TIVO-620126 format. One record per residue (C-alpha): residue in one letter; x, y, z. Coordinates in Angstrom, 1 decimal, padded with zeros to 4 digits. Layout:
// TIVO-620126
+----+--------+--------+--------+
| aa |     px |     py |     pz |
+----+--------+--------+--------+
|  A |      X |      Y |      Z |
...
+----+--------+--------+--------+
//
This chain:
// TIVO-620126
+----+--------+--------+--------+
| aa |     px |     py |     pz |
+----+--------+--------+--------+
|  X |  124.3 |  064.8 |  076.7 |
|  X |  127.3 |  064.4 |  074.6 |
|  X |  129.6 |  067.4 |  074.1 |
|  X |  131.8 |  067.2 |  071.0 |
|  X |  135.5 |  067.9 |  071.6 |
|  X |  138.4 |  068.5 |  069.4 |
|  X |  141.1 |  066.0 |  070.3 |
|  X |  144.6 |  067.3 |  070.3 |
|  X |  147.5 |  064.9 |  069.4 |
|  X |  150.9 |  065.9 |  070.8 |
|  X |  154.2 |  065.0 |  069.5 |
|  X |  155.7 |  065.0 |  073.0 |
|  X |  153.6 |  062.1 |  074.2 |
|  X |  151.4 |  064.3 |  076.2 |
|  X |  147.7 |  064.4 |  075.3 |
|  X |  145.0 |  065.6 |  077.6 |
|  X |  141.7 |  064.4 |  076.1 |
|  X |  138.2 |  065.5 |  077.0 |
|  X |  135.9 |  062.8 |  078.0 |
|  X |  132.4 |  062.3 |  076.6 |
|  X |  129.7 |  062.8 |  079.2 |
|  X |  126.7 |  060.7 |  080.1 |
|  X |  123.4 |  061.8 |  081.7 |
|  X |  125.3 |  062.3 |  085.0 |
|  X |  128.7 |  063.7 |  085.7 |
|  X |  131.8 |  061.6 |  086.1 |
|  X |  134.2 |  061.5 |  089.0 |
|  X |  137.1 |  063.4 |  087.7 |
|  X |  140.6 |  064.7 |  088.5 |
|  X |  141.5 |  068.4 |  087.9 |
|  X |  142.5 |  069.2 |  084.3 |
|  X |  146.2 |  068.9 |  083.5 |
|  X |  148.9 |  066.3 |  084.1 |
|  X |  151.8 |  065.7 |  086.5 |
|  X |  155.5 |  065.5 |  085.9 |
|  X |  157.2 |  062.1 |  086.3 |
|  X |  158.3 |  061.4 |  089.9 |
|  X |  156.5 |  064.5 |  091.3 |
|  X |  154.2 |  064.9 |  094.2 |
|  X |  150.5 |  065.2 |  093.2 |
|  X |  147.4 |  066.3 |  095.0 |
|  X |  144.6 |  064.1 |  093.5 |
|  X |  141.3 |  066.0 |  094.1 |
|  X |  138.5 |  063.7 |  093.0 |
|  X |  135.6 |  065.8 |  092.1 |
|  X |  132.1 |  064.3 |  092.5 |
|  X |  129.7 |  066.1 |  090.3 |
|  X |  126.5 |  064.2 |  090.9 |
|  X |  125.0 |  061.3 |  092.9 |
|  X |  124.2 |  058.0 |  091.2 |
|  X |  121.4 |  058.1 |  088.7 |
|  X |  118.1 |  058.3 |  090.6 |
|  X |  119.8 |  058.8 |  094.0 |
|  X |  119.5 |  061.7 |  096.4 |
|  X |  123.1 |  061.6 |  097.8 |
|  X |  126.5 |  060.2 |  097.6 |
|  X |  127.3 |  058.2 |  100.7 |
|  X |  130.7 |  056.7 |  099.9 |
|  X |  133.8 |  057.0 |  097.7 |
|  X |  136.5 |  054.4 |  097.3 |
|  X |  139.6 |  055.2 |  095.2 |
|  X |  141.7 |  052.2 |  094.1 |
|  X |  145.3 |  053.4 |  093.7 |
|  X |  147.0 |  052.5 |  090.4 |
|  X |  150.3 |  050.6 |  090.4 |
|  X |  153.2 |  053.0 |  090.7 |
|  X |  151.4 |  055.7 |  092.7 |
|  X |  152.8 |  056.0 |  096.2 |
|  X |  150.3 |  057.3 |  098.6 |
|  X |  151.5 |  059.8 |  101.3 |
|  X |  148.2 |  060.8 |  102.9 |
|  X |  144.5 |  061.4 |  102.4 |
|  X |  142.4 |  064.4 |  103.5 |
|  X |  139.7 |  063.7 |  106.1 |
|  X |  136.2 |  065.1 |  105.7 |
|  X |  134.0 |  066.2 |  108.6 |
|  X |  131.2 |  063.7 |  109.1 |
|  X |  132.9 |  061.0 |  107.0 |
|  X |  134.9 |  058.0 |  108.1 |
|  X |  138.3 |  057.7 |  106.4 |
|  X |  139.9 |  054.3 |  105.7 |
|  X |  143.3 |  054.0 |  104.1 |
|  X |  144.7 |  050.7 |  102.9 |
|  X |  148.3 |  050.8 |  101.7 |
|  X |  148.9 |  047.6 |  099.8 |
|  X |  151.8 |  047.3 |  097.4 |
|  X |  150.4 |  048.2 |  094.0 |
|  X |  146.8 |  048.1 |  094.9 |
|  X |  146.0 |  050.3 |  097.9 |
|  X |  142.7 |  051.9 |  098.5 |
|  X |  141.4 |  055.1 |  100.1 |
|  X |  137.7 |  055.0 |  101.2 |
|  X |  135.5 |  057.8 |  102.5 |
|  X |  132.1 |  056.8 |  104.1 |
|  X |  129.4 |  059.2 |  105.3 |
|  X |  128.7 |  058.6 |  109.0 |
|  X |  125.0 |  059.6 |  108.6 |
|  X |  122.4 |  060.6 |  106.1 |
|  X |  122.9 |  064.2 |  107.3 |
|  X |  126.6 |  064.3 |  106.4 |
|  X |  126.2 |  062.5 |  103.0 |
|  X |  126.8 |  064.6 |  099.8 |
|  X |  123.5 |  065.8 |  098.3 |
|  X |  123.0 |  065.2 |  094.6 |
|  X |  122.7 |  069.0 |  094.0 |
|  X |  126.1 |  069.7 |  095.6 |
|  X |  129.7 |  069.3 |  094.3 |
|  X |  132.7 |  068.3 |  096.4 |
|  X |  136.3 |  067.1 |  096.2 |
|  X |  137.8 |  064.1 |  098.0 |
|  X |  141.6 |  064.7 |  098.2 |
|  X |  144.6 |  062.3 |  098.5 |
|  X |  148.2 |  063.0 |  098.0 |
|  X |  151.1 |  060.9 |  096.6 |
|  X |  154.0 |  060.5 |  094.3 |
|  X |  153.4 |  059.6 |  090.6 |
|  X |  155.7 |  057.0 |  088.8 |
|  X |  159.0 |  057.9 |  087.3 |
|  X |  157.9 |  056.8 |  083.8 |
|  X |  155.5 |  058.7 |  081.5 |
|  X |  152.0 |  057.4 |  080.7 |
|  X |  148.4 |  057.5 |  081.8 |
|  X |  147.5 |  056.6 |  085.4 |
|  X |  144.0 |  055.2 |  085.8 |
|  X |  142.3 |  055.7 |  089.2 |
|  X |  139.2 |  053.5 |  089.5 |
|  X |  136.6 |  054.9 |  091.8 |
|  X |  133.5 |  053.3 |  093.4 |
|  X |  130.8 |  055.8 |  094.1 |
|  X |  128.2 |  054.6 |  096.5 |
|  X |  124.8 |  056.3 |  096.9 |
|  X |  121.7 |  056.1 |  099.0 |
|  X |  120.3 |  054.2 |  096.0 |
|  X |  122.7 |  052.1 |  094.0 |
|  X |  126.4 |  052.7 |  093.1 |
|  X |  128.6 |  053.5 |  090.1 |
|  X |  132.0 |  051.9 |  089.5 |
|  X |  134.0 |  054.5 |  087.5 |
|  X |  136.4 |  051.9 |  086.3 |
|  X |  136.3 |  051.7 |  082.5 |
|  X |  139.7 |  052.0 |  080.8 |
|  X |  140.0 |  052.2 |  077.0 |
|  X |  141.2 |  049.0 |  075.3 |
|  X |  143.6 |  051.0 |  073.1 |
|  X |  144.9 |  054.6 |  073.4 |
|  X |  144.2 |  057.1 |  076.2 |
|  X |  140.8 |  058.6 |  075.2 |
|  X |  137.8 |  058.0 |  077.4 |
|  X |  135.4 |  059.2 |  074.7 |
|  X |  132.5 |  056.7 |  074.4 |
|  X |  133.0 |  055.1 |  077.8 |
|  X |  130.0 |  055.3 |  080.1 |
|  X |  131.8 |  055.0 |  083.4 |
|  X |  135.5 |  055.9 |  082.7 |
|  X |  138.1 |  055.7 |  085.4 |
|  X |  139.7 |  059.0 |  086.4 |
|  X |  142.8 |  059.6 |  084.3 |
|  X |  146.0 |  061.4 |  085.1 |
|  X |  148.6 |  062.0 |  082.4 |
|  X |  152.1 |  061.6 |  083.7 |
|  X |  154.5 |  063.4 |  081.4 |
|  X |  158.2 |  063.5 |  080.9 |
|  X |  160.5 |  066.2 |  082.3 |
|  X |  160.3 |  069.4 |  080.2 |
|  X |  156.8 |  068.6 |  078.9 |
|  X |  154.1 |  071.0 |  080.1 |
|  X |  151.3 |  069.7 |  082.3 |
|  X |  148.9 |  072.3 |  080.9 |
|  X |  145.5 |  071.0 |  079.7 |
|  X |  144.6 |  072.2 |  076.2 |
|  X |  141.1 |  071.9 |  074.8 |
|  X |  138.9 |  073.1 |  071.9 |
|  X |  141.9 |  074.4 |  070.0 |
|  X |  141.7 |  075.5 |  066.4 |
|  X |  143.3 |  077.7 |  063.8 |
|  X |  141.2 |  079.9 |  061.5 |
|  X |  141.6 |  079.0 |  057.9 |
|  X |  143.2 |  081.5 |  055.5 |
|  X |  142.9 |  082.3 |  051.8 |
|  X |  145.6 |  083.0 |  049.2 |
|  X |  147.1 |  086.4 |  049.7 |
|  X |  146.2 |  086.5 |  053.4 |
|  X |  149.4 |  087.0 |  055.5 |
|  X |  148.0 |  086.3 |  059.0 |
|  X |  145.4 |  084.3 |  060.9 |
|  X |  144.6 |  083.4 |  064.5 |
|  X |  144.7 |  080.3 |  066.7 |
|  X |  142.4 |  079.8 |  069.7 |
|  X |  142.1 |  077.4 |  072.6 |
|  X |  141.3 |  076.9 |  076.3 |
|  X |  144.3 |  076.5 |  078.6 |
|  X |  144.2 |  075.2 |  082.2 |
|  X |  147.4 |  074.9 |  084.3 |
|  X |  147.1 |  072.7 |  087.4 |
|  X |  149.9 |  074.5 |  089.3 |
|  X |  150.0 |  077.9 |  087.6 |
|  X |  152.4 |  079.0 |  084.9 |
|  X |  152.7 |  081.5 |  082.1 |
|  X |  152.5 |  081.1 |  078.3 |
|  X |  155.6 |  082.9 |  077.2 |
|  X |  156.1 |  081.8 |  073.6 |
|  X |  154.6 |  080.1 |  070.5 |
|  X |  156.4 |  078.6 |  067.5 |
|  X |  155.1 |  077.1 |  064.3 |
|  X |  156.7 |  076.3 |  060.9 |
|  X |  153.5 |  077.6 |  059.3 |
|  X |  154.2 |  081.2 |  060.1 |
|  X |  157.2 |  083.5 |  060.3 |
|  X |  155.9 |  085.1 |  063.5 |
|  X |  153.6 |  083.7 |  066.2 |
|  X |  152.7 |  085.9 |  069.3 |
|  X |  150.1 |  086.0 |  072.0 |
|  X |  147.9 |  089.1 |  071.5 |
|  X |  145.2 |  090.8 |  073.4 |
|  X |  142.2 |  092.7 |  072.0 |
|  X |  140.2 |  095.0 |  074.1 |
|  X |  138.2 |  098.2 |  073.9 |
|  X |  140.0 |  101.4 |  074.8 |
|  X |  137.3 |  104.1 |  074.8 |
|  X |  135.5 |  103.7 |  071.5 |
|  X |  138.3 |  101.9 |  069.8 |
|  X |  139.2 |  098.2 |  069.7 |
|  X |  142.9 |  097.9 |  070.0 |
|  X |  145.3 |  094.9 |  069.8 |
|  X |  148.7 |  094.5 |  071.4 |
|  X |  151.2 |  091.8 |  071.9 |
|  X |  151.7 |  090.5 |  075.5 |
|  X |  155.5 |  090.8 |  075.7 |
|  X |  155.6 |  089.4 |  079.2 |
|  X |  153.4 |  086.4 |  078.3 |
|  X |  149.9 |  085.3 |  079.4 |
|  X |  149.3 |  084.3 |  083.0 |
|  X |  147.6 |  081.0 |  083.6 |
|  X |  146.5 |  081.0 |  087.3 |
|  X |  146.5 |  077.5 |  089.0 |
|  X |  143.3 |  075.6 |  088.2 |
|  X |  141.7 |  078.4 |  086.2 |
|  X |  140.8 |  078.0 |  082.5 |
|  X |  142.0 |  080.9 |  080.4 |
|  X |  140.3 |  081.1 |  077.0 |
|  X |  142.0 |  082.4 |  073.8 |
|  X |  139.2 |  083.4 |  071.6 |
|  X |  138.2 |  085.8 |  068.8 |
|  X |  138.0 |  089.3 |  070.2 |
|  X |  140.1 |  088.6 |  073.3 |
|  X |  143.4 |  086.8 |  074.0 |
|  X |  144.5 |  084.8 |  070.9 |
|  X |  147.6 |  083.6 |  069.1 |
|  X |  148.4 |  085.8 |  066.1 |
|  X |  150.2 |  083.9 |  063.3 |
|  X |  151.8 |  086.3 |  060.8 |
|  X |  153.9 |  085.9 |  057.6 |
|  X |  152.1 |  082.7 |  056.7 |
|  X |  154.2 |  080.4 |  054.6 |
|  X |  151.1 |  079.1 |  052.7 |
|  X |  147.3 |  079.3 |  052.9 |
|  X |  145.9 |  077.2 |  055.8 |
|  X |  143.0 |  075.1 |  054.4 |
|  X |  140.1 |  073.7 |  056.4 |
|  X |  140.6 |  070.1 |  057.4 |
|  X |  144.4 |  070.4 |  057.6 |
|  X |  146.5 |  070.6 |  060.8 |
|  X |  149.1 |  073.0 |  061.9 |
|  X |  152.0 |  072.0 |  064.2 |
|  X |  152.4 |  074.4 |  067.1 |
|  X |  154.8 |  074.4 |  070.1 |
|  X |  153.6 |  076.3 |  073.2 |
|  X |  156.3 |  077.4 |  075.6 |
|  X |  155.6 |  078.0 |  079.3 |
|  X |  157.6 |  079.3 |  082.3 |
|  X |  156.4 |  079.0 |  086.0 |
|  X |  157.2 |  081.3 |  088.9 |
|  X |  160.3 |  079.3 |  089.7 |
|  X |  161.7 |  079.8 |  086.2 |
|  X |  161.0 |  076.2 |  085.2 |
|  X |  160.6 |  076.0 |  081.5 |
|  X |  158.4 |  073.5 |  079.7 |
|  X |  156.8 |  073.1 |  076.3 |
|  X |  153.9 |  071.3 |  074.6 |
|  X |  153.8 |  070.2 |  071.0 |
|  X |  150.4 |  070.1 |  069.4 |
|  X |  148.8 |  069.6 |  066.0 |
|  X |  145.9 |  072.0 |  065.8 |
|  X |  143.0 |  071.5 |  063.3 |
|  X |  142.3 |  074.2 |  060.8 |
|  X |  138.6 |  075.1 |  060.9 |
|  X |  136.4 |  075.9 |  063.9 |
|  X |  134.4 |  074.0 |  066.5 |
|  X |  130.6 |  074.2 |  066.5 |
|  X |  129.5 |  077.7 |  067.5 |
|  X |  132.9 |  079.4 |  066.9 |
|  X |  133.2 |  082.4 |  064.7 |
|  X |  134.9 |  080.8 |  061.8 |
|  X |  133.8 |  083.5 |  059.3 |
|  X |  135.3 |  086.5 |  061.1 |
|  X |  138.3 |  087.9 |  059.2 |
|  X |  141.7 |  087.6 |  060.6 |
|  X |  143.6 |  090.7 |  061.6 |
|  X |  146.3 |  091.9 |  059.2 |
|  X |  149.4 |  093.2 |  060.9 |
|  X |  152.0 |  095.4 |  059.4 |
|  X |  155.5 |  095.6 |  060.9 |
+----+--------+--------+--------+
//
C-alpha cells in the first residue's frame, strides 16, 4: 500500500524524507538524523518477515564508508558476528534455532553503535534480511537525490547534518491557505526528535508573528494559549501539530497564502543541555489528504 507523503525541502541541507512502502515493511532506522562526527545508536527495526515467510532468521548490516563501528548489541538466542573492515565492515545476527527466530507477527530492533562521518550527507546502510523462506536485500539507493520514494527495497538511510542543524524529523507539514483580509492562519506537522529536544521558536517572512499555540477544552470552553516555554519533543516520540491541538499560529500575514504556493519557515530547537539548533523548511500551502483544510483559522487580537 502506498502512503502519499508531503516532501519537505530544507534550505539547510537537511531533508528527512518519508519512504514509499510496499506490501511488507522495510528495515528502517529511527526517524531523525545525526550531527556530523557524533556517536549514533543505529536501531534497525524489522517490521515484517520476507514475503510469504513465517519468521526472520538473520540480519546482516553492511556498514557504509565513513561510519566507524564501536560495538553491536547481542540478542538472546542469536549469534552475533562482527567484521570490522576499513570502509566495508558488516554486523550479522543469526537465529540459533527456529524457536529464537523473529516471528512475522512481531517487531524487533537490532542495534549497533558507532560514529558518523565528519561531513554532512546521507549514509546508506544496506541490510540483508534472511527468512525461513527466501530473503530480501534492502540495498536500493536512489540514482539521484536522497528520496527513497518508488524504491521497492530501499537501504536504510541516515541523514548526517551539519553542526547547528536540527536532527528533528518533520513530516506531513502544511500551512492552511488564507483569503484576502485574513490576518492569521495555522501551520501543522509531525515532529520526531531522536534524542529529545524542545521546539522553542518559529520564524517566517510570511507573518509578523509566529508562535506555538495549544488548544484544549477547559470546562465547556475551547481555549487557546501560547506555549511560552516551548513544546517538548520527547526522544523518539512523534508529536503532532494539528487543527484543534498544538499548532503554529501565524499572525499579521504579509499577504494572502494561496494553495499551491510554499512558505519558508525556520524552526528553532533547544535541548536539555542548552544546545540550540534550527531547521529551515519550505512548507506547502494546502492540506494533505484527510486534513481539515476548510476549517477557519483563528483570528488573534493583540
